[in-house]
C-alpha positions as CSV (number, residue, x, y, z in Angstrom):
1,X,95.0,100.9,185.0
2,X,94.2,98.6,187.4
3,X,97.0,97.7,190.1
4,X,97.1,94.3,189.3
5,X,98.4,94.9,185.6
6,X,102.1,94.3,184.9
7,X,102.9,97.3,182.3
8,X,106.0,97.6,179.8
9,X,106.9,100.3,181.6
10,X,107.4,97.5,184.5
11,X,108.3,95.1,183.3
12,X,111.3,97.6,181.7
13,X,111.5,98.5,185.4
14,X,112.1,94.8,186.4
15,X,114.9,94.3,183.5
16,X,116.9,97.7,185.0
17,X,116.9,96.4,188.2
18,X,117.6,93.0,187.8
19,X,120.3,92.9,184.6
20,X,122.1,96.8,185.3
21,X,121.3,97.8,181.6
22,X,120.3,101.6,181.6
23,X,116.7,102.3,181.3
24,X,116.6,103.2,178.0
25,X,118.1,99.9,176.9
26,X,115.8,97.6,179.2
27,X,112.8,99.6,177.2
28,X,114.4,98.9,173.9
29,X,114.9,95.0,175.2
30,X,111.3,94.9,176.3
31,X,110.6,96.1,173.0
32,X,112.6,93.8,171.1
33,X,111.0,90.6,172.9
34,X,107.4,91.6,172.4
35,X,108.0,92.4,168.8
36,X,109.6,89.2,168.2
37,X,107.0,87.6,169.6
38,X,104.1,89.6,167.7
39,X,105.8,88.9,164.4
40,X,106.0,85.3,165.1
41,X,102.6,84.9,166.0
42,X,101.6,86.9,162.9
43,X,103.7,84.3,161.0
44,X,101.6,81.9,162.3
45,X,104.4,80.0,164.3
46,X,104.0,79.1,167.5
47,X,106.1,80.6,170.7
48,X,107.3,78.8,173.5
49,X,109.1,80.0,176.4
50,X,110.3,77.4,178.7
51,X,108.8,77.2,182.4
52,X,106.3,79.8,181.3
53,X,103.9,78.3,178.0
54,X,103.4,78.7,174.7
55,X,101.5,81.1,172.5
56,X,99.7,79.9,169.2
57,X,97.3,81.1,166.4
58,X,94.2,79.1,165.8
59,X,92.4,79.4,162.8
60,X,88.6,79.5,163.5
61,X,86.0,78.3,160.7
62,X,82.5,79.9,159.8
63,X,79.7,79.4,162.3
64,X,76.8,80.6,163.2
65,X,75.7,82.5,166.5
66,X,72.9,83.6,167.8
67,X,72.0,87.1,168.8
68,X,71.5,87.1,173.0
69,X,69.2,90.1,172.8
70,X,66.7,88.7,170.0
71,X,67.8,85.3,169.2
72,X,68.3,85.8,165.6
73,X,71.2,83.9,163.7
74,X,74.3,85.8,162.6
75,X,77.0,84.1,160.8
76,X,80.3,84.3,162.6
77,X,83.4,84.8,160.0
78,X,86.3,82.5,159.8
79,X,88.9,84.4,162.1
80,X,92.2,83.5,163.9
81,X,92.6,83.5,167.8
82,X,95.2,83.5,170.2
83,X,95.4,80.7,172.3
84,X,97.7,80.4,175.2
85,X,99.0,77.3,177.2
86,X,100.6,77.7,180.3
87,X,103.2,75.4,181.3
88,X,103.5,72.8,184.2
89,X,105.8,75.3,186.4
90,X,103.3,77.9,186.0
91,X,100.4,76.4,186.5
92,X,102.5,74.9,189.9
93,X,103.6,78.1,191.0
94,X,99.7,79.6,190.5
95,X,98.7,77.1,192.7
96,X,101.2,77.0,195.1
97,X,100.4,80.4,195.6
98,X,96.5,80.1,196.0
99,X,97.7,77.7,198.8
100,X,100.1,79.6,200.7
101,X,97.2,82.2,200.4
102,X,94.5,80.1,201.9
103,X,97.2,78.8,204.9
104,X,97.3,82.3,205.8
105,X,93.5,82.8,205.5
106,X,92.9,79.9,207.6
107,X,95.4,81.3,210.1
108,X,94.0,84.7,210.4
109,X,90.6,83.5,210.7
110,X,91.4,81.2,214.0
């Protein structure tokens, strides 16, 4: 597993460190939150998390695709897809980090 991936265990540990619940209670809390989000999405509801973003399930209709190797037309069946839209706060935070990394890289190159 990549070091750049945040796992359930890491989320539980962060809750343990920040909130002060026991490790078991922290793991249960993380599981409960993730299950509630999953259940809401499965019901077709939108999930909005303030200053983070929103998750929504969208319906895609049937369409015709092509096999990239053969060029043969293949029907793609209708399906539901999960869409995430980051909030402006999250977008700003991500881009702020890029600006700081660029400034550090330029300073190191000088």
